[in-house]
C-alpha positions as CSV (number, residue, x, y, z in Angstrom):
1,M,-11.5,35.7,-5.6
2,Q,-13.2,32.3,-5.7
3,T,-12.2,29.6,-3.3
4,S,-13.5,26.1,-3.1
5,P,-14.9,24.5,0.1
6,S,-12.8,21.8,1.7
7,S,-13.2,18.3,0.5
8,P,-16.0,16.3,2.2
9,A,-15.1,14.3,5.2
10,T,-14.8,10.6,5.1
11,G,-18.2,9.1,4.4
12,A,-19.8,12.5,3.9
13,A,-22.5,12.6,1.2
14,E,-21.8,15.1,-1.6
15,R,-24.6,17.4,-2.6
16,Y,-25.5,17.5,-6.3
17,C,-26.6,20.8,-7.9
18,L,-29.3,19.8,-10.3
19,L,-29.3,23.3,-12.0
20,E,-25.7,22.6,-13.1
21,T,-26.8,19.5,-15.0
22,I,-29.3,21.3,-17.2
23,P,-26.8,22.6,-19.9
24,F,-25.1,19.2,-19.9
25,V,-28.4,17.4,-20.5
26,L,-29.5,20.0,-23.2
27,A,-26.2,19.5,-25.0
28,H,-26.8,15.8,-25.3
29,L,-30.4,16.4,-26.4
30,A,-29.2,18.9,-29.0
31,C,-27.3,16.1,-30.7
32,L,-30.7,14.5,-31.6
33,A,-31.6,17.6,-33.7
34,A,-29.5,16.0,-36.5
35,V,-32.7,14.2,-37.3
36,W,-34.0,17.5,-38.6
37,T,-30.8,19.2,-39.8
38,G,-29.3,16.2,-41.5
39,V,-25.8,15.0,-41.4
40,H,-23.4,16.1,-44.1
41,A,-19.8,15.2,-44.9
42,T,-18.7,18.8,-44.1
43,D,-20.4,18.6,-40.7
44,L,-18.5,15.4,-39.9
45,M,-15.2,16.9,-40.9
46,I,-15.9,19.8,-38.6
47,A,-16.7,17.4,-35.8
48,V,-13.5,15.4,-36.3
49,G,-11.5,18.6,-36.6
50,L,-13.0,20.2,-33.5
51,Y,-12.6,17.0,-31.5
52,S,-8.9,16.7,-32.4
53,L,-8.1,20.4,-31.9
54,R,-9.9,20.6,-28.5
55,M,-8.6,17.2,-27.3
56,F,-5.1,18.6,-27.8
57,G,-6.2,21.7,-25.9
58,I,-7.3,19.6,-23.0
59,T,-4.3,17.2,-22.9
60,A,-1.6,19.8,-23.6
61,G,-3.3,22.8,-22.1
62,Y,-5.6,21.8,-19.1
63,H,-3.5,18.8,-18.2
64,R,0.2,18.8,-19.1
65,Y,0.9,22.5,-19.1
66,F,-1.4,24.2,-16.6
67,S,-1.9,21.2,-14.2
68,H,1.7,19.8,-14.3
69,R,3.9,22.5,-15.9
70,S,5.6,19.8,-17.9
71,F,6.9,22.2,-20.6
72,K,7.4,25.9,-21.0
73,T,5.9,28.4,-23.4
74,S,5.1,32.1,-23.7
75,R,2.2,33.9,-22.0
76,T,0.6,34.4,-25.4
77,F,0.7,30.8,-26.4
78,A,-0.3,29.8,-22.9
79,F,-3.4,32.0,-23.3
80,I,-4.1,30.3,-26.7
81,L,-3.9,26.9,-25.1
82,A,-6.1,28.0,-22.2
83,F,-8.7,29.4,-24.7
84,L,-8.6,26.2,-26.8
85,A,-9.0,24.0,-23.7
86,Q,-12.0,26.0,-22.4
87,S,-13.7,25.8,-25.8
88,S,-14.4,22.2,-24.7
89,A,-16.8,23.6,-22.1
90,Q,-15.1,21.9,-19.1
91,R,-15.1,25.0,-16.9
92,G,-12.2,27.3,-16.3
93,I,-8.5,26.7,-16.7
94,L,-7.8,27.4,-13.0
95,W,-10.7,25.3,-11.8
96,W,-9.6,22.3,-14.0
97,A,-5.9,22.5,-12.9
98,G,-6.8,23.0,-9.2
99,N,-9.1,19.9,-9.1
100,H,-6.6,17.8,-11.1
101,R,-3.8,18.7,-8.7
102,Q,-6.0,17.6,-5.8
103,H,-6.7,14.3,-7.6
104,H,-3.0,13.6,-7.7
105,R,-2.4,14.5,-4.1
106,F,-5.2,12.2,-2.9
107,S,-5.6,9.7,-5.7
108,D,-8.1,7.0,-4.9
109,T,-8.5,8.1,-1.3
110,D,-11.5,9.7,0.3
111,K,-10.2,13.2,-0.6
112,D,-9.9,12.4,-4.3
113,V,-12.4,14.5,-6.2
114,H,-13.2,11.7,-8.7
115,S,-12.2,8.3,-7.6
116,P,-14.3,5.4,-8.9
117,I,-12.7,3.2,-6.2
118,M,-14.1,5.4,-3.4
119,R,-17.4,6.7,-4.8
120,G,-18.3,4.6,-7.8
121,F,-18.0,4.8,-11.6
122,W,-20.7,7.3,-12.3
123,H,-19.6,9.8,-9.7
124,A,-16.0,9.6,-11.0
125,H,-17.1,9.8,-14.6
126,L,-19.4,12.9,-14.3
127,G,-21.2,13.1,-11.0
128,W,-18.5,15.0,-9.1
129,F,-18.6,17.7,-11.8
130,F,-22.1,18.7,-10.6
131,T,-21.5,18.8,-6.9
132,E,-21.7,21.9,-4.7
133,Q,-18.3,21.0,-3.2
134,H,-16.5,21.2,-6.5
135,K,-18.1,23.9,-8.6
136,R,-15.9,26.8,-7.4
137,T,-12.3,27.5,-8.3
138,N,-9.7,26.9,-5.6
139,L,-7.2,29.6,-6.3
140,A,-5.1,28.4,-3.4
141,A,-4.3,25.2,-5.3
142,V,-3.0,27.1,-8.3
143,P,-1.0,30.1,-7.0
144,D,1.5,29.8,-9.9
145,L,-1.4,30.3,-12.4
146,A,-3.6,32.8,-10.4
147,K,-0.9,35.5,-10.8
148,F,-1.7,35.9,-14.5
149,P,-4.7,38.2,-14.9
150,E,-5.5,36.9,-18.4
151,L,-5.9,33.3,-17.0
152,V,-8.0,34.6,-14.0
153,W,-10.2,36.4,-16.5
154,L,-10.7,33.3,-18.6
155,D,-11.5,31.3,-15.5
156,R,-14.2,33.8,-14.6
157,H,-15.8,33.3,-18.0
158,P,-15.4,29.6,-18.3
159,Y,-17.9,29.0,-21.2
160,L,-17.2,32.0,-23.3
161,P,-14.6,30.2,-25.6
162,A,-17.1,27.3,-26.1
163,V,-20.0,29.7,-26.9
164,L,-17.8,31.7,-29.4
165,T,-16.7,28.4,-31.0
166,G,-20.2,27.2,-31.4
167,L,-21.3,30.6,-32.8
168,L,-18.4,30.5,-35.4
169,V,-19.4,27.0,-36.5
170,W,-23.0,28.1,-36.9
171,L,-22.0,31.1,-39.0
172,L,-19.8,29.0,-41.2
173,A,-21.8,25.8,-41.5
174,G,-25.3,26.5,-40.5
175,W,-27.5,24.5,-38.2
176,S,-26.3,21.1,-39.3
177,G,-22.7,22.3,-38.7
178,L,-23.7,23.4,-35.2
179,V,-25.5,20.2,-34.2
180,V,-23.1,17.7,-35.8
181,G,-19.9,19.6,-36.0
182,F,-20.1,21.3,-32.6
183,F,-22.5,19.5,-30.3
184,W,-21.6,15.9,-31.4
185,S,-17.9,16.6,-31.0
186,T,-18.4,18.3,-27.7
187,V,-20.4,15.5,-26.1
188,V,-17.9,12.8,-27.4
189,L,-15.1,15.0,-26.1
190,W,-16.6,15.2,-22.7
191,H,-17.0,11.5,-22.3
192,A,-13.6,10.7,-23.7
193,T,-12.0,13.1,-21.1
194,F,-14.2,11.8,-18.3
195,S,-13.2,8.2,-19.2
196,I,-9.7,8.9,-17.8
197,N,-11.2,9.8,-14.4
198,S,-13.3,6.6,-14.4
199,F,-12.2,3.8,-16.7
200,A,-8.5,4.6,-16.4
201,H,-8.7,3.6,-12.7
202,L,-10.6,0.4,-13.4
203,I,-9.4,-1.2,-16.6
204,G,-5.9,-1.8,-18.1
205,R,-2.5,-2.7,-16.9
206,R,-0.5,-1.4,-13.9
207,R,3.1,-1.2,-14.8
208,Y,4.2,0.9,-11.8
209,V,3.4,0.9,-8.1
210,T,1.8,4.3,-7.6
211,G,-0.3,3.7,-4.4
212,D,-3.5,4.1,-6.4
213,Q,-5.4,2.2,-9.1
214,S,-4.3,4.1,-12.1
215,R,-3.9,1.9,-15.2
216,N,-2.6,2.0,-18.8
217,S,-4.9,1.4,-21.7
218,L,-4.1,1.6,-25.4
219,C,-7.8,2.1,-26.3
220,L,-8.1,5.1,-23.9
221,A,-4.7,6.4,-25.1
222,L,-5.9,6.4,-28.8
223,L,-9.2,8.1,-27.8
224,T,-7.5,10.8,-25.7
225,F,-4.3,11.5,-27.6
226,G,-2.1,9.8,-25.0
227,E,-3.9,10.3,-21.7
228,G,-4.7,6.6,-21.5
229,W,-1.1,5.9,-20.3
230,H,-2.5,6.9,-17.0
231,N,-0.4,4.6,-14.8
232,N,2.7,6.0,-16.4
233,H,1.5,9.5,-15.7
234,H,0.8,8.8,-12.0
235,H,4.2,7.2,-11.7
236,Y,5.9,10.4,-13.0
237,Q,3.5,13.3,-13.3
238,S,5.8,16.1,-14.6
239,A,6.6,14.4,-18.0
240,A,5.3,16.1,-21.1
241,R,5.0,12.6,-22.6
242,Q,2.8,10.0,-21.1
243,G,3.7,7.2,-23.5
244,F,7.0,6.2,-21.9
245,R,7.8,3.5,-24.5
246,W,8.3,4.0,-28.2
247,Y,5.2,1.8,-29.0
248,E,2.9,3.8,-26.6
249,V,1.1,6.1,-28.9
250,D,0.9,9.7,-27.5
251,V,-0.5,12.0,-30.2
252,S,-0.4,15.1,-27.9
253,Y,3.3,14.6,-27.3
254,Y,4.0,14.3,-31.0
255,I,2.2,17.6,-31.6
256,L,4.2,19.2,-28.7
257,K,7.4,18.0,-30.3
258,A,6.4,19.7,-33.6
259,L,5.5,22.9,-31.7
260,A,8.9,22.7,-30.0
261,A,10.5,22.5,-33.4
262,A,8.7,25.8,-34.3
263,N,9.9,27.3,-31.0
264,L,6.3,27.8,-29.7
265,V,7.0,25.5,-26.7
266,W,10.3,24.4,-25.1
267,D,11.9,22.4,-22.3
268,L,9.6,19.4,-22.8
269,H,10.2,17.4,-19.6
270,S,10.9,13.7,-20.2
271,P,10.9,10.9,-17.6
272,P,14.5,9.8,-16.7
273,R,15.7,6.4,-17.7
274,H,15.7,5.0,-14.1
275,V,12.1,6.2,-13.7
276,V,10.9,4.5,-16.9
277,R,12.7,1.3,-15.7
278,S,11.2,1.7,-12.2
279,E,14.7,1.5,-10.6
280,Q,14.2,4.3,-8.1
281,R,12.9,3.7,-4.6
282,L,9.3,4.8,-4.0
283,R,8.3,7.8,-2.0
284,R,7.3,7.1,1.6
285,A,3.7,8.1,0.9
286,V,3.5,5.6,-2.0
287,V,5.0,2.8,0.1
288,E,2.4,3.6,2.8
289,R,-0.5,3.5,0.4
290,A,0.7,0.3,-1.4
291,A,1.3,-1.3,2.0
292,G,-2.3,-0.4,3.0
293,Q,-3.6,-2.0,-0.2
294,L,-1.6,-5.1,0.5
295,A,-2.7,-5.4,4.1
296,A,-6.3,-4.8,3.1
297,S,-6.2,-7.7,0.7
298,F,-6.3,-10.1,3.7
299,Q,-9.5,-10.9,5.7
300,V,-8.6,-9.2,9.0
301,E,-11.8,-10.2,10.8
302,Q,-11.4,-13.8,9.8
303,I,-7.7,-13.9,10.8
304,A,-8.6,-12.3,14.1
305,A,-11.4,-14.9,14.7
306,Q,-8.9,-17.7,14.1
307,L,-6.3,-16.1,16.3
308,H,-8.9,-15.5,19.0
309,A,-9.7,-19.2,19.1
310,M,-6.0,-20.1,19.1
311,L,-5.1,-17.6,21.7
312,S,-7.7,-18.9,24.0
313,E,-6.1,-22.4,23.8
314,K,-2.5,-21.0,24.0
315,R,-3.2,-18.4,26.7
316,A,-1.2,-20.2,29.3
317,S,1.9,-20.3,27.0
318,L,1.8,-16.7,26.1
319,N,3.4,-14.0,28.2
320,A,1.9,-12.1,31.1
321,S,0.8,-9.1,29.1
322,I,-1.6,-11.2,27.0
323,D,-2.9,-12.8,30.2
324,E,-3.4,-9.4,31.7
325,L,-5.2,-8.3,28.6
326,Q,-7.7,-11.1,29.1
327,D,-8.1,-10.7,32.9
328,D,-8.4,-7.0,32.9
329,F,-10.2,-6.5,29.6
330,A,-12.8,-4.0,30.8
331,E,-10.0,-1.6,31.6
332,I,-8.4,-2.2,28.2
333,V,-11.6,-1.5,26.4
334,E,-12.0,1.8,28.3
335,S,-8.5,2.8,27.5
336,L,-9.2,2.3,23.8
337,R,-10.6,5.8,23.8
338,H,-7.1,7.0,24.2
339,K,-5.2,5.2,21.4
340,Y,-1.7,5.8,22.8
341,D,-2.5,4.8,26.3
342,E,0.5,3.0,27.8
343,K,-1.3,-0.2,28.5
344,I,-2.7,-0.5,25.0
345,E,0.6,0.2,23.5
346,A,2.3,-2.4,25.7
347,A,-0.3,-5.0,24.8
348,R,0.1,-4.1,21.1
349,H,3.9,-4.5,21.4
350,E,3.4,-7.9,23.1
351,L,1.1,-9.0,20.4
352,H,3.6,-7.9,17.7
353,E,6.3,-10.0,19.4
354,A,4.0,-12.9,19.9
355,M,3.0,-13.0,16.3
356,R,6.6,-12.8,15.2
357,S,7.8,-15.5,17.6
358,V,4.9,-17.9,17.9
359,N,3.7,-20.1,15.1
360,L,0.2,-18.8,14.6
361,G,-1.1,-20.4,11.4
362,A,-3.9,-17.9,10.9
363,M,-1.6,-15.0,10.6
364,P,0.0,-14.5,7.1
365,T,3.8,-14.8,7.2
366,M,6.3,-12.5,5.6
367,A,6.5,-15.1,2.8
368,D,2.7,-15.0,2.4
369,L,2.8,-11.2,2.2
370,G,5.7,-11.3,-0.3
371,A,3.8,-13.7,-2.6
372,R,0.7,-11.6,-2.4
373,A,2.7,-8.4,-3.1
374,D,4.3,-10.1,-6.2
375,A,0.8,-10.9,-7.5
376,M,-0.5,-7.4,-6.8
377,F,2.4,-5.1,-7.8
378,V,5.1,-4.9,-10.4
379,R,8.5,-5.7,-8.9
380,N,10.4,-2.5,-7.7
381,P,13.2,-1.7,-5.3
382,S,10.8,-0.8,-2.5
383,M,9.0,-4.1,-2.5
384,S,10.6,-5.2,0.9
385,D,9.5,-1.9,2.4
386,I,6.0,-2.4,1.2
387,V,5.8,-5.9,2.6
388,E,7.3,-4.9,6.0
389,R,5.0,-2.0,6.4
390,A,2.0,-4.1,5.3
391,R,3.0,-6.6,8.0
392,Q,2.9,-3.9,10.6
393,I,-0.5,-2.5,9.4
394,L,-2.0,-6.0,9.3
395,I,-0.8,-6.8,12.8
396,D,-2.3,-3.5,14.0
397,D,-5.6,-4.2,12.2
398,V,-5.8,-7.7,13.6
399,F,-5.0,-6.4,17.1
400,E,-7.9,-4.0,16.9
401,A,-10.2,-6.8,15.5
402,L,-9.1,-9.0,18.4
403,L,-10.0,-6.4,20.9
404,R,-13.4,-5.9,19.3
405,Q,-14.1,-9.7,19.3
406,E,-12.9,-10.0,22.9
407,A,-15.2,-7.2,23.9
408,V,-18.1,-9.0,22.3
409,A,-17.1,-12.2,24.2
410,V,-16.8,-10.4,27.5
411,A,-20.2,-8.7,27.0
412,A,-21.8,-12.1,26.3
413,R,-20.6,-13.7,29.5
414,P,-23.2,-14.2,32.3
């Protein structure tokens, strides 16, 4: 049984496995062989056909069925979907689903396997695929799939479907068919799929507050048969359709509807009306992450510096706890090693109260936070929760920055 190592700790460098990149590079170089084999109309039709068929395998198989179980089907058709998905040469079905589920649990945080926000565009686009940390299948992440021996077998032979597909194309269409029909479509398919991990968190529109940077893009949706409605998907992951509105083109969903009419799949899960309209309150985890983004949009160190100067002038008018914090700062600095030390918590509480009751111009008001939230997020029923939590986070961050700046000031005194 294969298991994957835990995700790297915050700031830990991921190790790339150069041997893993060799087949990837060779596949790109194989595309250049068209200079010698020529490019024929039949080859291009094979390329378009293979791209379309395998893109559906990725979107409906790897993603919507195995990763999110957004519809139901028989074990036979599930195996066909898995085989079709793996013919894209993107590793095994259990590996793909396990990593994708982790992406959703930790989207755009340090534990996300492919966040362009945390580790940059190229790592998210393809670099993570070649790391030591992510090359093994984490069966613990897919217990619902690991109980099927046929899927485990496929996962243990991740490139067999792709090899058989390439061999069949070569037998039917010769070398030009292999180069143009198979390799061209495979390479384009890779980068189209990878674009959802990279571009779909950087460009496009954010209709919903999801706590991450997922975005909707018509261009990516057309290229990937509907996967470009990525913000929709992160808002409601278990839907078989990712284009929530009638005008959001979702080719994979249209094919699934046709398959449902043929009774090959059933129970296609659709997003409820109140979800599409964003009328439901957000989960606590989403509120927390959105509030963190809102708080982080302010310059904490700059605010703290202004407050430090103001507090120095207003020290006599503030309560005894703030005076005690100044007079006995060495003790406070020492107690920082124990975050929940009573004195630190008392001082933090006093600072909270002072910032709420005293007119400190450097500190953003609730109105400031609300205006920034309106600019950053689409309006939703949990907006006041996000703003209030962001206020708390910002005060805590400013408090820590004040302590750091005061420590520097104390150390600089003769």
